[in-house]
N, C-alpha and C positions, 0 to 999 in steps of 0.2 A: 732355683737350680736344684735339680734331683739328689738325692742322697746318692752317694757311692754304694756299690756292692757291698765293699767292705764294711762299711759303716753297717749296712742292713742286716750283714752276716753277724756281726759284732753284737747288735743290738738283740738280734734273734736268739744268739746262744746266751746272752745275760740274762734274758727274760726266763728262757727254758732251763738254765741251771738254778736260778734262784729259788729259794724254800720259801719266799714272800714275795708280795708285789714289789717290784722295782719302781723306787721314785723316780721323777723325770731329771730330778738334779743328779742322780747316781749315773744315770743312763748319760747324762751331759758330760760328766767328765770321763767318761770311758770314750767317746767320740774323738776323732780327728778334729784338729781346730778349725773353727768355719763350719762344721757342720752343724746344723738346726736340729736339735733333739725332737722338735714338734714335727719337723719334716719327716725325720727317719720313722716317727712312730705312726705317722698318716701313711706313709709307704707300706710299712708292715701291716697296718690294719686292712689297707687296700688288698695286700697280697693274700691275705688269709681270709679275707670276707668269703662266706658262702662255703667254707671248708670245714673240715670236722673239728678244727679247733680255731678259736678266733683271740685276738689279741684284745683284750678289753682293761678298762680303767676300774681298778678296785682297791678300797682301803689306802688311798694315796698314791698308787703306784701302777705298774703294770704288770699282767699276767697272763699267759695262755689259759684259756677256758675251753670246755667242751662247747660246741655250739648248741644253743638253747633246744633247738628242735631235734637233737639227738640224744639229749640228757635222758629223756623216760626210755628210751632203747637199752640204753647202757646201765639202767638200774638192776637189770637181772644178771648181771657179772660184776658189777662193782659194788663194793661195800658202801652202803649209806651210813652217814653218820647217825647215831642213835638219836631218835627223837627226844626233846627234852620234856620232862612232866610239865604240866599246865602251871604250877606254882613257879617252876623253874622260868617258864616264858614271861609269866606276869612279872617276876622280879626282874629278869633281864628288861623289860620293856621300861620299868620304872627307872632302872640305872641308865638306860639310852637316853630317856628323855629328861631326868632330872641331874644328871651327872655333873660335878660329884656329888655323892648321897652316901648317908651314913645307913646303917643296919636299922635303926630307930626310925630314920625318915622313910625307908621302904616299908617297915611295918605299919607305920601311921597312915600310909597312901593305901596300903593292902587292907586295913583295919583289922589285922591278925598277926600274931608271933611269926616269926620268919625262922625256919628251923636250919641249924648250922649246915646240915647236909645240902640244902638247897645252894647256898653259898658255895660250898665244896663242890658240888656239882658243875656249877658254873666256871669256877676257879679251874678245875681239872679239864673242861673242855677249852680253857684259854680265852672264853668268851668276856671274862672281866678280870680286873686287877686292882688291887690295892693302889691309891694314888695319894698317900699321906695320910695324915690324921687331923682332924677338926680341933682347932683350938678352943676347946670347951671343957667342960667338966667331964672327965673319963676319957678324954681325947679318943672318940670314937674313930675307926678307920673309914676313910673316904672311898667308895668304889667308883670305878669308871668302866667303861667298855674297851676293848682292844682292837687292833688292827685285824686279828682273828675275826671277832664279830663283823666289822665291816665285811671282810672277805666272804665270810660264810654266808651273810645276808646279800652278797651283791650289791653293796654300797660303796661308792667312791668317798665319801666324807658323811659325816653325821648329819649334815645338812640335807643328805637326800632322804632321810627318814619322812615318810608320811606326816603331813601336820596333825597335831592331835585332834583338831577341828574336824578334819577330814574323816578321821577313824570314829569319832563319835557321830557324825552325820551318818556314815555308812551303817554302823551298828543300828542307829534309828530307824534307818530305812529297812535293813533286814529285819528287825523286830516288827516293823509294821508289815512287811509283806508277810512274815509269819503269822500274823494276828489274822491278815487279811485271808490266807489259806485255811487257818482253824475256821474261822466264821463260814468260808464257803463250804469246808467239809462237814460242818454241823447242819447246813442248809440242806445238804444232800442227803444227810442221815435222816433229818426230820421229814422229809419227804418220801421217804421210802415205807 
C-alpha cells in the first residue's frame, strides 16, 4: 500500500524542520496508524532522487542534504566548517575507533602528550562528548563521538567507519606508489 499524501507531507515537514537527523521511530510516532515509516521514507527518497536536496540516512536518522554532485558548486556561497588541525583529526580518529577512551589512552596511541586545546576544539565543534569516568585511579574522563560527528562525516552509524585494516592497506599502497614515483623521478634525473 502506498503511503498517503498526508503522511508524506507530514514526514517531509518533520525532517525539514528538525535541527538534527530524525530517527525512524520518531517518524513512526507521528504517522497515522497503519502507515509504515519505511514505506514513507522510501517514497520520499524516490520523490527527491535527482533533485537539489535528497533525503539521506545519517547519524541514526533522516535528514535532507544537498545532492553530492551540487556540493562543490555551493562552496562558493556557503560557509564551510573550518578544517580541523591534523592533531585534532588524529585525536578524533582515535576516539572514533577506540571509544570510550581516556585522554591517557589517546596519548599512548599518539605517542605524545595531548594539549587540552585539542579536546576543547573537538568539544566546541560538538564532535566529541564526555561519557562518564573510568573506574580507575584518578577517575579519568571517557570520551566518545557524537551524532554531530556522524552527521558531519556522512555516516549512518559508527559501523560505517572504514575498517582500520583497509586504512592501513591503503596507506601502504600510497606509500609504495610515492616510492615508485620517487624512484622513477630519480631515474629521469640521472639520465639527463
